[in-house]
C-alpha positions, 0 to 999 in steps of 0.5 A: 950759827945764831941761836935760832939756826942752832935750835932748828938744827937740833930739832930737825936735822938729826931726826932727818939723818935717822929717817935717811938711815932707815930708808937705806936700811929698809930698802937694802934689806929688801933689795939684797934678796932680789938678785940680778936686776935691770932698771928700766926708766921712762916717762910716767906720762906715757899712754898705754896705747903708745908703742913704747908702752908695749915695747917696755912691757915686752922687754921686761917680760923677756928680761924676766924670762932670762932670770932678771928682776925688773926695777922701775920707779913704780909709777904709771906710764913706762914704769907700769908697762915694765912692771906689768911685763915682769909680773906677767912673766912671773918674775920679780917686779920691783917698784921704787915709788917716790912721794910726789905732790902730783903725777906719781902714783904706785902701779899695781904690777909691782910685786915688790913695792918700796916707798921712798921720801928721798930721791937720792936714796931711791937712786942708790937702789936703782944703781946698786942692784942693777947690771943693766939700764934701759932708758925709754923715752921720757922727761927730766927724770929719765934724763937725770938718771941717764946723766947720773949713771953715765957719770958713774960708769964714765968715772969707773965708780960702777962697772961698765954695765949696758946702757940701752937707749931704746927708741932711735927716733927719740934719742938720736938727736941727743947723741948727735948733740953730744957728739957735736957740742960735748965731744966737739969741744973736748968736754968728753972723750970719744969713748964716752959715746960708746957707753950707749947702745941705741936700738928699737929692738927688744931682742937686741936690748935683751941680748946686750944685757944677758951676758952681764947677768952674774952666774949663780956661783959668781959673786956680784961685783960691788960697785966702788960707789957703794963700797 
């Protein structure tokens, strides 16, 4: 490392570590009081007139009625719909907003807002405090969360919580590709495709998640990934 690189490290990286630590400490303090939660992912570009927007709102409302907090990325589209549904049911509506140059703006329905600079710190809060995950139609961000959470469950770093792919028409092609290309080449095991439940029904999604809600006298399992 030359003198210039060393000086840059001294000036920048230690302070970046403190910023990362502060982001974890602040978010953990808030999220530890939220209780059992479900993370809902989906497109920030989803229009309010889209049927999936209404489905996300209805799903979040039903989850809130069952005592779950609802966690989203705190932005528009599907995130807004889910935060709105939880808030209208007088539930805990968590928005983990990320600072982005464009597209991401906080929605007004998150009654527990948190703001992040680092994607990885935000991802930890999605996973660490959830006992179920719902993936509505979305783009790269949704696929990113789907891949990461699938990996954590497959490798038993977190418990085998429900992973709901909501929107059969949207997701069935991906599952067929995974079965043909990934399973067909033995890159995954047959049971790995059973990690997912695909549905178009709000009721089916809720009923798949409800049994995983910790009882009041039952301590929530600590994921190995965060122990």
